[in-house]
C-alpha positions, -999 to 999 in steps of 0.1 A, spaced: 373 -588 250 409 -584 239 420 -575 275 405 -608 288 422 -628 261 456 -611 267 453 -620 303 448 -657 294 411 -658 299 382 -667 275 358 -639 266 323 -643 253 304 -612 240 267 -610 246 238 -590 234 232 -556 248 194 -562 249 192 -584 280 167 -575 308 189 -589 336 224 -600 344 211 -636 346 198 -635 311 232 -622 300 251 -651 317 227 -676 303 236 -664 268 274 -664 277 271 -699 292 254 -713 261 281 -698 239 309 -711 261 295 -746 261 295 -749 223 318 -778 215 325 -785 251 310 -799 283 283 -786 305 290 -765 335 273 -776 368 277 -744 387 277 -709 372 288 -678 391 274 -644 381 300 -619 393 291 -584 382 315 -558 370 306 -534 398 326 -556 423 361 -554 407 380 -560 439 360 -589 454 381 -613 474 385 -647 456 376 -663 490 342 -647 487 337 -662 453 345 -696 468 321 -689 497 292 -683 473 297 -716 456 300 -737 488 262 -742 493 259 -757 458 283 -785 467 255 -799 488 220 -810 479 195 -784 484 195 -748 471 189 -737 436 211 -706 440 234 -690 466 244 -654 474 264 -634 500 254 -608 526 273 -586 550 259 -576 585 255 -539 590 241 -516 617 248 -484 598 217 -462 597 227 -448 563 227 -484 549 193 -490 563 179 -458 547 196 -462 513 175 -477 485 207 -484 467 217 -510 493 196 -541 490 188 -558 523 179 -595 529 156 -612 553 171 -645 562 161 -677 580 194 -685 597 204 -721 601 230 -715 629 233 -694 660 262 -675 645 241 -663 615 267 -676 590 244 -696 567 207 -694 560 179 -693 534 167 -661 519 131 -652 526 130 -618 509 152 -590 494 142 -553 495 155 -518 490 138 -510 523 151 -518 558 141 -554 565 135 -570 589 121 -543 612 132 -542 649 165 -544 667 194 -562 653 217 -560 623 205 -557 587 221 -578 560 235 -559 531 231 -581 500 262 -585 479 254 -588 442 271 -621 434 251 -653 426 260 -689 421 234 -710 402 230 -747 395 228 -750 358 192 -763 358 182 -734 381 196 -708 359 179 -723 329 146 -723 347 151 -688 360 157 -672 326 126 -690 312 104 -673 338 87 -640 330 97 -611 353 76 -613 385 54 -586 401 77 -582 431 108 -582 409 93 -553 389 82 -534 419 115 -537 438 137 -538 407 154 -569 421 157 -600 398 163 -624 426 127 -619 437 116 -637 405 133 -669 418 117 -666 452 83 -660 438 87 -691 416 95 -712 447 132 -715 440 156 -715 470 185 -691 476 210 -700 503 228 -671 519 264 -670 533 274 -641 556 309 -628 549 330 -606 572 341 -580 547 320 -559 523 337 -558 489 341 -524 474 314 -517 449 313 -492 421 280 -474 418 292 -438 416 320 -418 399 335 -413 434 336 -450 441 352 -456 407 380 -432 416 385 -450 450 387 -484 433 411 -471 407 434 -457 435 431 -489 454 440 -511 424 469 -488 414 483 -492 449 485 -530 446 
């Protein structure tokens, strides 16, 4: 908290008892709004993406500038067989709106290789943008069957009929899921 404030930011501490990141940001949002205005768009940027490009944060909010989706997220195209086989890499099945596969609507997310057949897979990047009303609705819903089975909270939104727009980006942000990746990110940030 002190580090954020020293850097000129505002910090809000939340309970350690939340079931999901979305529940945590709902609490933070409610605390941040005390005595102030309401936020229309909320971005859930998780701590395991410390080196994400600010342009990617802007890209995830772009779909919410239009009428339509409840939420938005990012994906990266991959043809790496190791990505396909890894349950740690979430894949997305997407109904693309354009021939270049830059923007679409999420149909499903899985730890398995989806969709089957030839072509790239889309590696889900764990950043979300929500409309305020969508976040409020999402956190009011109980965990869904598919969410519990896949251990992916975004499936709760899809099962409830909420829409998630997807934007494909050209670079995969470095994530921190292992001690080795943490060391790599530390080296990268020390070199800036």
